[in-house]
C-alpha positions in Angstrom: 10.4 30.8 -44.4 8.0 30.8 -41.4 8.8 30.5 -37.8 11.0 27.6 -36.8 8.8 24.9 -35.2 10.2 22.0 -33.2 9.9 18.8 -35.2 8.3 16.0 -33.2 10.7 13.3 -32.4 9.0 9.9 -32.5 11.9 8.3 -30.6 11.4 10.8 -27.7 7.7 10.1 -27.6 8.4 6.3 -27.6 10.9 6.7 -24.8 8.5 8.8 -22.7 5.8 6.2 -23.2 8.0 3.3 -22.3 9.0 5.3 -19.1 5.4 5.9 -18.2 4.7 2.2 -18.7 7.6 1.2 -16.5 6.4 3.7 -13.7 2.9 2.2 -14.0 4.3 -1.3 -13.8 6.4 -0.4 -10.8 3.4 1.1 -9.0 1.2 -1.9 -9.9 4.0 -4.1 -8.6 4.0 -2.2 -5.3 0.3 -3.0 -4.9 0.9 -6.7 -5.8 3.7 -6.8 -3.1 1.4 -5.3 -0.5 -1.2 -8.0 -1.4 1.4 -10.7 -1.0 2.6 -9.2 2.2 -0.9 -9.4 3.6 -1.1 -13.1 2.7 2.3 -13.8 4.5 1.0 -11.6 7.4 -2.1 -13.8 7.7 0.1 -16.8 8.3 2.2 -15.0 10.9 -0.9 -13.7 12.7 -2.3 -17.1 12.7 0.8 -18.5 14.3 0.9 -15.6 16.8 -2.8 -16.1 17.8 -2.2 -19.8 18.3 0.5 -18.9 20.8 -1.6 -16.4 22.9 -5.0 -17.9 23.7 -5.7 -15.2 26.3 -7.0 -12.7 23.6 -7.4 -15.1 20.7 -11.1 -14.2 19.9 -10.6 -10.4 20.2 -7.3 -10.5 18.3 -8.8 -12.7 15.5 -11.6 -10.3 15.1 -9.2 -7.3 14.9 -7.1 -9.1 12.4 -10.3 -9.8 10.2 -11.4 -6.2 10.4 -7.9 -4.8 9.6 -7.4 -7.3 6.7 -10.9 -6.5 5.4 -10.3 -2.8 5.6 -7.0 -3.0 3.7 -8.5 -5.3 1.0 -11.7 -3.3 0.5 -10.6 0.3 1.1 -6.9 0.7 0.8 -5.8 -1.7 -2.0 -8.5 -0.8 -4.5 -7.6 2.9 -4.1 -3.9 2.1 -4.4 -4.5 0.0 -7.5 -6.6 2.8 -9.1 -3.9 5.3 -8.3 -1.2 3.0 -9.9 -3.3 2.5 -12.9 -3.4 6.2 -13.6 0.3 6.6 -12.8 0.2 7.8 -9.2 2.5 6.2 -6.9 0.6 4.5 -4.1 3.6 4.4 -1.8 2.8 7.5 0.2 -0.7 6.3 0.9 0.7 2.9 2.2 3.1 5.0 4.3 0.2 6.9 5.9 -1.7 3.7 6.6 1.4 2.1 8.1 2.1 5.2 10.3 -1.5 5.3 11.5 -1.4 1.6 12.5 1.9 2.2 14.2 0.5 5.0 16.3 -2.3 2.7 17.5 0.3 -0.1 18.2 2.5 2.3 20.2 -0.5 3.6 22.2 -1.3 0.0 23.1 2.3 -0.7 24.0 2.7 2.4 26.1 -0.9 3.5 27.3 0.6 5.9 30.0 2.2 8.1 27.3 -0.7 8.1 24.7 -2.5 11.4 24.2 -4.4 13.5 26.6 
């Protein structure tokens, strides 16, 4: 007989397909969780702004800009990544780290950069 060829295993292919769908769903769920977190964050920011009228206008503008950026730039890219099976978590981590750097610089202006 000819060379031994592996026989395709339909059960294996089905299992791989199910795993890929589960990963896609998990990544999509991560995007959904971030969207819901933004909604909860809006309420928290509103409460915070109501308690600090000294910078209310500027802080509200910053909030709108950040929220708009996340909704228009970050979430669509994360959603596309999740759709093709790429975990958007690292991108969320980078965005979080970047915002944290700004927050730390505002908290400690004497130690921020050159």
